[in-house]
FIKOLZA-1660 file (N, C-alpha, C; in steps of 0.1 Angstrom, whole numbers, plus 5000, padded with zeros to 4 digits):
% residues 154
   i   px   py   pz ch aa at
   1 2363 2478 1700  A  M  N
   1 2356 2483 1687  A  M CA
   1 2354 2497 1687  A  M  C
   2 2350 2503 1698  A  R  N
   2 2348 2518 1698  A  R CA
   2 2361 2526 1695  A  R  C
   3 2374 2521 1698  A  K  N
   3 2386 2527 1697  A  K CA
   3 2389 2525 1682  A  K  C
   4 2387 2515 1677  A  L  N
   4 2390 2513 1662  A  L CA
   4 2381 2523 1654  A  L  C
   5 2368 2525 1657  A  L  N
   5 2361 2534 1649  A  L CA
   5 2366 2549 1652  A  L  C
   6 2371 2552 1664  A  V  N
   6 2375 2565 1667  A  V CA
   6 2388 2567 1658  A  V  C
   7 2397 2557 1657  A  M  N
   7 2409 2559 1650  A  M CA
   7 2407 2558 1633  A  M  C
   8 2396 2551 1630  A  L  N
   8 2392 2551 1617  A  L CA
   8 2387 2565 1610  A  L  C
   9 2382 2573 1620  A  V  N
   9 2376 2585 1617  A  V CA
   9 2388 2598 1620  A  V  C
  10 2397 2595 1630  A  L  N
  10 2405 2605 1634  A  L CA
  10 2417 2606 1625  A  L  C
  11 2423 2592 1622  A  V  N
  11 2435 2593 1614  A  V CA
  11 2434 2599 1600  A  V  C
  12 2423 2597 1592  A  P  N
  12 2423 2603 1580  A  P CA
  12 2422 2618 1581  A  P  C
  13 2414 2623 1591  A  L  N
  13 2413 2637 1593  A  L CA
  13 2427 2644 1598  A  L  C
  14 2435 2635 1607  A  L  N
  14 2449 2641 1611  A  L CA
  14 2458 2643 1599  A  L  C
  15 2459 2631 1590  A  L  N
  15 2467 2629 1578  A  L CA
  15 2463 2638 1568  A  L  C
  16 2449 2641 1566  A  G  N
  16 2445 2652 1558  A  G CA
  16 2449 2665 1560  A  G  C
  17 2451 2668 1573  A  G  N
  17 2454 2681 1577  A  G CA
  17 2471 2683 1573  A  G  C
  18 2478 2672 1576  A  A  N
  18 2493 2671 1573  A  A CA
  18 2495 2674 1559  A  A  C
  19 2488 2666 1553  A  L  N
  19 2488 2666 1537  A  L CA
  19 2486 2680 1532  A  L  C
  20 2475 2686 1537  A  A  N
  20 2471 2700 1533  A  A CA
  20 2483 2709 1537  A  A  C
  21 2489 2709 1549  A  L  N
  21 2498 2716 1553  A  L CA
  21 2512 2716 1543  A  L  C
  22 2514 2702 1540  A  A  N
  22 2524 2701 1531  A  A CA
  22 2523 2706 1517  A  A  C
  23 2510 2707 1514  A  Q  N
  23 2510 2714 1501  A  Q CA
  23 2505 2727 1498  A  Q  C
  24 2505 2734 1510  A  S  N
  24 2500 2748 1511  A  S CA
  24 2508 2758 1506  A  S  C
  25 2521 2754 1506  A  G  N
  25 2531 2764 1500  A  G CA
  25 2528 2767 1485  A  G  C
  26 2533 2778 1479  A  H  N
  26 2531 2780 1465  A  H CA
  26 2543 2785 1459  A  H  C
  27 2545 2785 1446  A  V  N
  27 2556 2789 1438  A  V CA
  27 2551 2798 1430  A  V  C
  28 2558 2810 1430  A  M  N
  28 2556 2821 1420  A  M CA
  28 2570 2827 1416  A  M  C
  29 2572 2824 1404  A  L  N
  29 2586 2829 1397  A  L CA
  29 2583 2834 1385  A  L  C
  30 2590 2849 1384  A  G  N
  30 2589 2855 1371  A  G CA
  30 2602 2850 1365  A  G  C
  31 2603 2852 1351  A  P  N
  31 2615 2847 1342  A  P CA
  31 2626 2850 1347  A  P  C
  32 2629 2862 1352  A  D  N
  32 2642 2868 1358  A  D CA
  32 2646 2864 1370  A  D  C
  33 2637 2854 1377  A  E  N
  33 2641 2847 1390  A  E CA
  33 2645 2833 1388  A  E  C
  34 2643 2829 1376  A  M  N
  34 2647 2815 1372  A  M CA
  34 2662 2814 1371  A  M  C
  35 2669 2806 1377  A  K  N
  35 2684 2804 1376  A  K CA
  35 2686 2792 1368  A  K  C
  36 2689 2792 1356  A  W  N
  36 2693 2783 1346  A  W CA
  36 2708 2777 1349  A  W  C
  37 2708 2764 1349  A  V  N
  37 2722 2756 1352  A  V CA
  37 2722 2745 1342  A  V  C
  38 2734 2740 1342  A  D  N
  38 2737 2729 1331  A  D CA
  38 2728 2717 1337  A  D  C
  39 2723 2710 1326  A  A  N
  39 2712 2699 1327  A  A CA
  39 2723 2687 1334  A  A  C
  40 2717 2676 1340  A  P  N
  40 2723 2669 1348  A  P CA
  40 2732 2659 1337  A  P  C
  41 2742 2650 1342  A  P  N
  41 2750 2643 1331  A  P CA
  41 2743 2632 1325  A  P  C
  42 2730 2629 1330  A  S  N
  42 2721 2619 1322  A  S CA
  42 2716 2623 1308  A  S  C
  43 2718 2639 1305  A  L  N
  43 2715 2643 1293  A  L CA
  43 2727 2647 1285  A  L  C
  44 2728 2647 1272  A  P  N
  44 2738 2651 1264  A  P CA
  44 2741 2664 1268  A  P  C
  45 2757 2669 1267  A  R  N
  45 2759 2684 1270  A  R CA
  45 2753 2693 1261  A  R  C
  46 2750 2704 1266  A  G  N
  46 2746 2715 1259  A  G CA
  46 2732 2721 1263  A  G  C
  47 2724 2711 1272  A  A  N
  47 2712 2715 1277  A  A CA
  47 2714 2722 1289  A  A  C
  48 2703 2731 1292  A  T  N
  48 2703 2738 1305  A  T CA
  48 2689 2736 1312  A  T  C
  49 2691 2738 1323  A  L  N
  49 2677 2737 1332  A  L CA
  49 2672 2746 1343  A  L  C
  50 2662 2745 1345  A  V  N
  50 2658 2752 1359  A  V CA
  50 2647 2745 1366  A  V  C
  51 2650 2740 1379  A  V  N
  51 2638 2734 1386  A  V CA
  51 2631 2743 1392  A  V  C
  52 2617 2743 1390  A  I  N
  52 2606 2753 1392  A  I CA
  52 2601 2748 1408  A  I  C
  53 2598 2734 1408  A  E  N
  53 2591 2729 1420  A  E CA
  53 2595 2714 1423  A  E  C
  54 2598 2710 1434  A  G  N
  54 2603 2699 1439  A  G CA
  54 2618 2697 1436  A  G  C
  55 2621 2683 1437  A  K  N
  55 2635 2677 1434  A  K CA
  55 2632 2667 1426  A  K  C
  56 2636 2669 1415  A  P  N
  56 2633 2658 1403  A  P CA
  56 2639 2643 1406  A  P  C
  57 2651 2644 1414  A  A  N
  57 2657 2631 1415  A  A CA
  57 2650 2624 1428  A  A  C
  58 2641 2630 1435  A  E  N
  58 2634 2623 1447  A  E CA
  58 2619 2621 1447  A  E  C
  59 2615 2613 1452  A  P  N
  59 2600 2609 1452  A  P CA
  59 2592 2621 1454  A  P  C
  60 2583 2624 1444  A  G  N
  60 2573 2635 1448  A  G CA
  60 2574 2643 1436  A  G  C
  61 2563 2651 1435  A  P  N
  61 2561 2659 1422  A  P CA
  61 2572 2670 1420  A  P  C
  62 2573 2672 1407  A  F  N
  62 2583 2681 1403  A  F CA
  62 2579 2688 1389  A  F  C
  63 2585 2700 1389  A  T  N
  63 2583 2709 1374  A  T CA
  63 2599 2713 1371  A  T  C
  64 2603 2712 1359  A  M  N
  64 2613 2719 1355  A  M CA
  64 2614 2722 1341  A  M  C
  65 2622 2732 1336  A  R  N
  65 2621 2734 1323  A  R CA
  65 2635 2732 1317  A  R  C
  66 2636 2727 1306  A  L  N
  66 2649 2724 1298  A  L CA
  66 2648 2731 1286  A  L  C
  67 2661 2738 1282  A  K  N
  67 2666 2745 1272  A  K CA
  67 2676 2737 1264  A  K  C
  68 2672 2735 1251  A  F  N
  68 2680 2728 1242  A  F CA
  68 2684 2736 1229  A  F  C
  69 2698 2737 1230  A  P  N
  69 2703 2744 1215  A  P CA
  69 2699 2740 1206  A  P  C
  70 2699 2747 1194  A  A  N
  70 2700 2741 1180  A  A CA
  70 2708 2729 1177  A  A  C
  71 2701 2720 1170  A  G  N
  71 2711 2708 1169  A  G CA
  71 2713 2699 1179  A  G  C
  72 2706 2698 1189  A  Y  N
  72 2706 2691 1201  A  Y CA
  72 2699 2677 1198  A  Y  C
  73 2703 2666 1203  A  K  N
  73 2698 2654 1201  A  K CA
  73 2700 2645 1213  A  K  C
  74 2689 2638 1215  A  V  N
  74 2690 2626 1227  A  V CA
  74 2686 2615 1221  A  V  C
  75 2695 2605 1221  A  P  N
  75 2692 2591 1217  A  P CA
  75 2679 2584 1222  A  P  C
  76 2675 2574 1217  A  A  N
  76 2665 2567 1222  A  A CA
  76 2666 2561 1238  A  A  C
  77 2656 2565 1245  A  H  N
  77 2657 2563 1261  A  H CA
  77 2642 2563 1265  A  H  C
  78 2642 2561 1278  A  S  N
  78 2628 2561 1285  A  S CA
  78 2630 2567 1299  A  S  C
  79 2619 2567 1306  A  H  N
  79 2619 2572 1319  A  H CA
  79 2613 2562 1329  A  H  C
  80 2616 2562 1341  A  P  N
  80 2609 2554 1351  A  P CA
  80 2596 2559 1356  A  P  C
  81 2591 2569 1351  A  A  N
  81 2581 2576 1355  A  A CA
  81 2574 2583 1347  A  A  C
  82 2559 2586 1347  A  I  N
  82 2552 2592 1335  A  I CA
  82 2558 2607 1334  A  I  C
  83 2559 2611 1322  A  E  N
  83 2564 2625 1319  A  E CA
  83 2554 2632 1311  A  E  C
  84 2551 2644 1315  A  H  N
  84 2544 2653 1307  A  H CA
  84 2553 2666 1303  A  H  C
  85 2551 2670 1291  A  V  N
  85 2558 2679 1284  A  V CA
  85 2551 2689 1277  A  V  C
  86 2553 2702 1280  A  T  N
  86 2548 2713 1272  A  T CA
  86 2557 2721 1266  A  T  C
  87 2557 2723 1252  A  V  N
  87 2567 2730 1246  A  V CA
  87 2563 2745 1247  A  V  C
  88 2572 2751 1252  A  L  N
  88 2570 2767 1254  A  L CA
  88 2575 2776 1244  A  L  C
  89 2587 2772 1238  A  S  N
  89 2592 2779 1224  A  S CA
  89 2600 2770 1217  A  S  C
  90 2602 2774 1204  A  G  N
  90 2607 2766 1194  A  G CA
  90 2601 2752 1191  A  G  C
  91 2607 2743 1184  A  T  N
  91 2601 2731 1181  A  T CA
  91 2610 2719 1184  A  T  C
  92 2605 2709 1191  A  I  N
  92 2612 2695 1195  A  I CA
  92 2605 2686 1185  A  I  C
  93 2616 2680 1177  A  N  N
  93 2612 2670 1170  A  N CA
  93 2612 2657 1178  A  N  C
  94 2600 2650 1179  A  F  N
  94 2599 2639 1189  A  F CA
  94 2593 2626 1181  A  F  C
  95 2598 2616 1185  A  A  N
  95 2595 2602 1179  A  A CA
  95 2595 2591 1190  A  A  C
  96 2589 2580 1188  A  M  N
  96 2591 2568 1195  A  M CA
  96 2598 2558 1190  A  M  C
  97 2605 2548 1196  A  G  N
  97 2612 2537 1191  A  G CA
  97 2625 2534 1198  A  G  C
  98 2631 2525 1195  A  D  N
  98 2642 2519 1200  A  D CA
  98 2657 2525 1195  A  D  C
  99 2653 2530 1183  A  K  N
  99 2667 2536 1176  A  K CA
  99 2664 2549 1170  A  K  C
 100 2674 2558 1170  A  F  N
 100 2673 2571 1166  A  F CA
 100 2668 2571 1150  A  F  C
 101 2658 2576 1145  A  D  N
 101 2652 2575 1133  A  D CA
 101 2646 2589 1128  A  D  C
 102 2654 2598 1121  A  A  N
 102 2648 2612 1121  A  A CA
 102 2635 2610 1110  A  A  C
 103 2634 2599 1103  A  G  N
 103 2621 2598 1094  A  G CA
 103 2609 2595 1104  A  G  C
 104 2610 2592 1114  A  K  N
 104 2598 2591 1123  A  K CA
 104 2593 2604 1130  A  K  C
 105 2602 2614 1130  A  F  N
 105 2598 2625 1139  A  F CA
 105 2583 2632 1134  A  F  C
 106 2579 2639 1147  A  K  N
 106 2569 2646 1146  A  K CA
 106 2573 2660 1151  A  K  C
 107 2573 2669 1142  A  P  N
 107 2575 2684 1148  A  P CA
 107 2564 2688 1160  A  P  C
 108 2569 2692 1171  A  M  N
 108 2559 2695 1182  A  M CA
 108 2564 2709 1184  A  M  C
 109 2557 2718 1180  A  R  N
 109 2559 2733 1181  A  R CA
 109 2555 2741 1194  A  R  C
 110 2558 2751 1195  A  A  N
 110 2554 2759 1208  A  A CA
 110 2540 2758 1211  A  A  C
 111 2535 2754 1224  A  G  N
 111 2520 2751 1225  A  G CA
 111 2516 2738 1226  A  G  C
 112 2526 2730 1221  A  S  N
 112 2522 2712 1220  A  S CA
 112 2525 2708 1234  A  S  C
 113 2518 2696 1234  A  F  N
 113 2517 2687 1249  A  F CA
 113 2521 2674 1245  A  F  C
 114 2528 2667 1252  A  I  N
 114 2533 2653 1252  A  I CA
 114 2532 2648 1264  A  I  C
 115 2526 2635 1266  A  V  N
 115 2526 2626 1277  A  V CA
 115 2533 2614 1275  A  V  C
 116 2544 2611 1280  A  M  N
 116 2551 2598 1279  A  M CA
 116 2549 2588 1289  A  M  C
 117 2542 2579 1288  A  P  N
 117 2540 2566 1298  A  P CA
 117 2554 2561 1302  A  P  C
 118 2554 2554 1313  A  V  N
 118 2565 2548 1320  A  V CA
 118 2571 2539 1308  A  V  C
 119 2584 2540 1308  A  G  N
 119 2590 2528 1301  A  G CA
 119 2589 2531 1284  A  G  C
 120 2584 2540 1279  A  I  N
 120 2583 2540 1265  A  I CA
 120 2595 2547 1259  A  I  C
 121 2603 2541 1249  A  N  N
 121 2613 2546 1244  A  N CA
 121 2610 2555 1235  A  N  C
 122 2620 2566 1232  A  H  N
 122 2615 2578 1225  A  H CA
 122 2629 2586 1224  A  H  C
 123 2630 2594 1213  A  F  N
 123 2641 2601 1211  A  F CA
 123 2638 2614 1205  A  F  C
 124 2646 2627 1207  A  V  N
 124 2642 2639 1203  A  V CA
 124 2654 2647 1196  A  V  C
 125 2653 2657 1188  A  E  N
 125 2663 2664 1181  A  E CA
 125 2654 2678 1179  A  E  C
 126 2665 2689 1181  A  T  N
 126 2660 2703 1179  A  T CA
 126 2667 2708 1167  A  T  C
 127 2662 2716 1160  A  K  N
 127 2669 2723 1149  A  K CA
 127 2670 2741 1151  A  K  C
 128 2663 2743 1164  A  E  N
 128 2664 2757 1169  A  E CA
 128 2663 2757 1182  A  E  C
 129 2669 2766 1191  A  E  N
 129 2667 2767 1204  A  E CA
 129 2652 2763 1208  A  E  C
 130 2653 2754 1218  A  T  N
 130 2638 2750 1222  A  T CA
 130 2637 2750 1238  A  T  C
 131 2625 2755 1244  A  V  N
 131 2624 2753 1257  A  V CA
 131 2612 2745 1260  A  V  C
 132 2613 2734 1268  A  I  N
 132 2602 2727 1273  A  I CA
 132 2599 2728 1288  A  I  C
 133 2588 2728 1292  A  Q  N
 133 2583 2723 1306  A  Q CA
 133 2579 2710 1308  A  Q  C
 134 2588 2704 1319  A  L  N
 134 2584 2688 1321  A  L CA
 134 2580 2688 1335  A  L  C
 135 2568 2681 1338  A  H  N
 135 2563 2679 1349  A  H CA
 135 2561 2664 1353  A  H  C
 136 2563 2661 1366  A  G  N
 136 2558 2644 1366  A  G CA
 136 2561 2642 1382  A  G  C
 137 2562 2630 1386  A  V  N
 137 2565 2625 1399  A  V CA
 137 2578 2618 1400  A  V  C
 138 2587 2623 1407  A  G  N
 138 2600 2617 1407  A  G CA
 138 2602 2602 1417  A  G  C
 139 2612 2597 1415  A  P  N
 139 2625 2602 1407  A  P CA
 139 2625 2601 1394  A  P  C
 140 2630 2612 1386  A  W  N
 140 2632 2612 1373  A  W CA
 140 2645 2609 1368  A  W  C
 141 2645 2600 1358  A  D  N
 141 2659 2597 1353  A  D CA
 141 2658 2594 1339  A  D  C
 142 2670 2590 1333  A  V  N
 142 2670 2585 1319  A  V CA
 142 2677 2574 1316  A  V  C
 143 2670 2564 1309  A  K  N
 143 2674 2553 1308  A  K CA
 143 2675 2549 1292  A  K  C
 144 2690 2549 1288  A  Y  N
 144 2693 2548 1274  A  Y CA
 144 2689 2533 1268  A  Y  C
 145 2683 2534 1257  A  V  N
 145 2681 2518 1250  A  V CA
 145 2694 2512 1249  A  V  C
 146 2705 2519 1242  A  N  N
 146 2718 2516 1240  A  N CA
 146 2726 2522 1251  A  N  C
 147 2732 2514 1260  A  P  N
 147 2740 2519 1271  A  P CA
 147 2752 2527 1267  A  P  C
 148 2757 2524 1254  A  E  N
 148 2767 2532 1248  A  E CA
 148 2764 2548 1246  A  E  C
 149 2750 2549 1245  A  D  N
 149 2745 2562 1243  A  D CA
 149 2745 2572 1256  A  D  C
 150 2747 2564 1268  A  D  N
 150 2746 2573 1279  A  D CA
 150 2758 2580 1282  A  D  C
 151 2755 2594 1281  A  P  N
 151 2766 2603 1284  A  P CA
 151 2772 2603 1299  A  P  C
 152 2767 2596 1308  A  R  N
 152 2775 2593 1320  A  R CA
 152 2785 2586 1318  A  R  C
 153 2785 2577 1309  A  K  N
 153 2796 2565 1307  A  K CA
 153 2808 2570 1297  A  K  C
 154 2806 2584 1292  A  K  N
 154 2815 2589 1284  A  K CA
 154 2827 2595 1290  A  K  C
% end
């Protein structure tokens, strides 16, 4: 019994120390230090991104920025994990549903914040260059409502 009590006290302390060490690093990036690359093939061509923290395709927290050109559209899709979006510049037209319908759009201009729960179908469009910051817990992916909309299959 005494060994069990000792383990119950020591294990959380040891794990807490390891967790603190794992999270002790920090990220400080100025705009000129961010390296923009083409977005993954799960998104339509034309978008670029910069990963600021973590690895979006792997389990764990991540933060990335996505830049969409004017006239960019992403058909109805969902994500396997919660998604938090902050609009940094421009306006993203955002709506929920299983089919792209411009009549449902709500314009979300710079400074806006969006939380998308797991599995909620939504679609977006931009009329001007728009930059968003997206953070969540990976793995991050895009699941299209209509498989024919998936750019990975084209």
